[in-house]
C-alpha positions in Angstrom: 0.0 0.0 0.0 1.3 3.4 -0.8 1.6 6.3 1.6 -1.6 8.0 0.3 -3.7 4.9 0.9 -2.2 4.3 4.3 -2.9 8.0 5.2 -6.5 7.7 4.0 -7.1 4.5 5.9 -5.6 6.0 9.1 -7.8 9.1 8.7 -10.9 6.9 8.2 -10.1 4.8 11.2 -9.5 7.8 13.4 -12.7 9.5 12.2 -14.7 6.4 12.8 -13.4 6.1 16.4 -14.2 9.8 17.1 -17.8 9.4 15.6 -18.5 5.7 16.6 -21.0 6.4 19.2 -23.1 8.7 17.0 -22.9 6.2 14.1 -24.0 3.3 16.3 -27.0 5.4 17.5 -27.9 6.3 13.9 -27.8 2.7 12.8 -29.9 1.6 15.7 -32.5 4.3 15.1 -32.7 3.3 11.4 -33.2 -0.4 12.2 -36.0 0.6 14.7 -37.7 2.8 12.1 -37.3 0.5 9.2 -37.5 -3.1 10.4 -38.5 -4.4 7.0 -35.2 -3.0 5.5 -32.9 -4.0 8.4 -30.8 -6.9 7.3 -31.5 -10.1 9.2 -28.4 -12.4 9.3 -29.6 -16.1 9.2 -28.3 -18.2 12.1 -28.0 -21.9 12.6 -27.6 -24.2 15.6 -23.8 -24.3 15.2 -22.9 -20.6 15.0 -24.4 -17.2 15.6 -24.3 -16.5 11.9 -24.8 -19.2 9.2 -22.2 -17.6 6.9 -19.6 -18.1 9.6 -20.5 -21.7 10.4 -17.8 -24.3 9.9 -20.4 -27.0 9.5 -23.1 -25.4 7.4 -20.8 -23.3 5.2 -17.3 -24.8 5.3 -16.1 -23.0 2.2 -17.3 -19.6 3.5 -15.7 -20.4 6.9 -12.4 -21.4 5.2 -12.4 -18.3 3.0 -12.9 -16.1 6.1 -10.2 -17.9 7.9 -7.7 -17.3 5.1 -8.8 -13.6 4.8 -8.3 -13.1 8.5 -4.9 -14.9 8.3 -3.9 -12.6 5.5 -4.9 -9.5 7.5 -3.0 -10.6 10.6 0.1 -11.5 8.5 0.1 -8.0 7.0 -0.3 -6.3 10.4 2.4 -8.4 12.1 4.8 -8.5 9.1 4.9 -12.2 8.2 3.9 -14.3 5.2 0.2 -15.2 5.0 -1.0 -18.7 4.8 -0.8 -19.8 1.1 -3.7 -22.3 0.6 -7.1 -22.4 -1.1 -10.4 -22.6 0.8 -10.8 -26.2 -0.6 -7.4 -27.2 0.8 -8.3 -25.7 4.2 -11.6 -27.6 4.3 -9.7 -30.8 3.4 -7.2 -30.2 6.2 -10.0 -29.6 8.6 -11.6 -33.0 7.7 -8.5 -34.9 8.9 -9.6 -34.3 12.5 -6.1 -34.7 14.0 -3.5 -32.2 15.2 -0.7 -31.8 12.7 1.9 -31.6 15.4 0.7 -34.3 17.9 -1.5 -37.4 17.4 -4.4 -36.1 19.5 -7.8 -35.3 17.9 -8.8 -31.7 17.4 -11.8 -30.3 19.3 -13.8 -28.4 16.8 -16.5 -27.6 19.4 -14.1 -25.0 20.9 -14.0 -21.6 19.3 -11.3 -20.3 21.5 -9.0 -21.6 24.3 -6.1 -23.9 24.5 -7.8 -26.7 22.6 -9.1 -24.5 19.7 -7.6 -25.6 16.4 -5.4 -23.1 14.6 -4.1 -23.1 11.1 -0.5 -24.1 11.3 1.7 -22.5 8.6 5.2 -21.3 8.1 5.5 -17.5 8.7 8.5 -17.2 6.4 7.3 -19.2 3.3 3.5 -19.2 3.9 3.4 -23.0 3.5 0.3 -24.4 5.2 0.8 -27.7 7.1 -2.6 -28.3 8.6 -4.5 -27.6 11.8 -3.0 -27.9 15.3 -4.0 -27.3 18.9 -3.3 -23.7 19.9 -0.7 -24.8 22.5 1.0 -27.2 20.0 1.2 -24.4 17.4 2.5 -21.9 19.9 5.0 -24.3 21.3 6.3 -25.2 17.9 6.7 -21.5 17.0 8.5 -20.8 20.2 10.7 -23.7 19.8 11.9 -22.6 16.3 12.3 -19.0 17.4 13.6 -16.7 14.6 15.6 -19.4 12.8 13.3 -19.4 9.9 11.8 -22.3 8.0 13.0 -25.8 8.6 12.0 -29.4 9.1 10.2 -29.0 12.3 7.6 -31.7 12.6 7.8 -35.5 12.9 6.1 -35.8 9.5 8.6 -33.5 7.9 11.5 -35.5 9.5 9.9 -38.8 8.2 9.7 -37.4 4.7 13.3 -36.3 4.9 14.4 -39.7 6.0 12.6 -41.3 3.1 14.2 -38.9 0.7 17.6 -39.6 2.2 17.1 -43.4 2.0 16.1 -43.1 -1.7 19.2 -41.0 -2.4 21.4 -43.5 -0.6 19.9 -46.4 -2.7 20.5 -44.4 -5.9 24.1 -43.7 -4.9 24.8 -47.3 -4.0 23.4 -48.5 -7.3 25.6 -45.9 -9.1 28.7 -47.1 -7.2 27.9 -50.8 -8.1 27.4 -49.9 -11.7 30.8 -48.0 -11.8 32.5 -51.0 -10.2 31.2 -53.3 -12.9 32.1 -50.9 -15.7 35.4 -51.4 -17.5 38.2 -49.0 -16.4 38.4 -46.0 -18.7 41.7 -44.6 -17.3 
């Protein structure tokens, strides 16, 4: 964002804070005087608003989660989560914490058992959902070292890659041993 847009956004935010009470009163008066025009947000049994419901509208929920993540990343100065809403919904369906083997509690909206989207703040790579404490502990453990192989699954993938490399190198050495000497 350029300086003009930042200045305008700051001005609007300050103006709103100065006039918030008056605006809230005006909106409330309008809704009282025009009940037929006042927007009614449909609710469901899972959430206060259907459009925010993880169960009724999973794609809308995932899109909102990614949008919020992008905003927080911009404010805090890290890379936002790079995933599509479809990928987020698929990760949610796994039901297990990415960092530990325990199941996620999707009934919790906040608190230590609330699932959070686990992603790398340097690259933006999304790994999956994790318990809040697992996610925070993983981030604290890494500190400011940047991206790296930091989960058991990543380490297992690295071991498999190394084993494949060793097999390829052993086959190459055997092939060179059986080849006639060129020098």
